[in-house]
PLY file of the C-alpha trace (Angstrom):
ply
format ascii 1.0
element vertex 61
property float x
property float y
property float z
element edge 60
property int vertex1
property int vertex2
end_header
105.40 93.59 103.80
102.33 92.32 102.42
101.04 88.67 101.80
101.90 86.90 98.35
98.12 88.18 97.35
99.13 91.78 98.19
96.87 90.41 101.67
97.99 92.51 104.58
99.98 90.61 107.09
100.77 93.50 110.14
103.83 94.48 109.80
104.22 97.83 109.92
104.92 101.33 107.49
107.58 103.57 107.22
108.34 106.91 105.56
111.77 107.14 104.27
113.73 110.45 103.15
116.28 110.23 100.95
119.78 108.83 102.36
118.21 107.67 106.09
117.30 104.38 107.28
114.78 102.23 108.25
113.39 99.25 109.77
110.45 97.00 108.57
109.59 94.60 111.60
108.38 91.52 109.81
105.87 88.92 112.33
104.03 87.66 109.51
106.04 83.99 111.16
104.60 84.99 114.18
101.62 85.34 113.50
100.45 83.38 110.18
103.05 80.72 110.31
104.52 79.98 107.61
103.48 82.03 104.70
104.67 83.46 101.29
105.43 87.41 101.50
106.69 90.49 100.02
107.81 93.60 100.38
106.62 96.68 98.55
108.57 99.93 98.05
106.48 103.22 96.96
108.13 106.37 95.39
106.07 109.02 96.45
108.13 112.01 95.18
108.78 110.81 91.66
112.73 111.11 91.55
114.24 108.80 89.16
116.58 106.26 90.15
115.38 105.55 93.39
116.69 102.78 94.87
117.01 101.05 98.05
119.27 98.05 99.53
118.59 96.01 102.60
119.33 92.71 104.91
115.72 90.11 105.19
115.27 88.43 107.35
112.67 85.71 107.54
111.14 86.63 111.10
111.64 89.28 113.27
113.41 86.95 115.83
0 1
1 2
2 3
3 4
4 5
5 6
6 7
7 8
8 9
9 10
10 11
11 12
12 13
13 14
14 15
15 16
16 17
17 18
18 19
19 20
20 21
21 22
22 23
23 24
24 25
25 26
26 27
27 28
28 29
29 30
30 31
31 32
32 33
33 34
34 35
35 36
36 37
37 38
38 39
39 40
40 41
41 42
42 43
43 44
44 45
45 46
46 47
47 48
48 49
49 50
50 51
51 52
52 53
53 54
54 55
55 56
56 57
57 58
58 59
59 60
């Protein structure tokens, strides 16, 4: 997770392999209060057609 201007919001980083499942904690609200955030995904293997799906919760509680 990153803040609106790509600033650090102290979330974890998760590295996944093809077909795996992972969870990224979002404690932005608990640390910073109301703040706009986004999730950045990066494909380090240069595989065409990378896809991600998930469920968003506004905070980790």
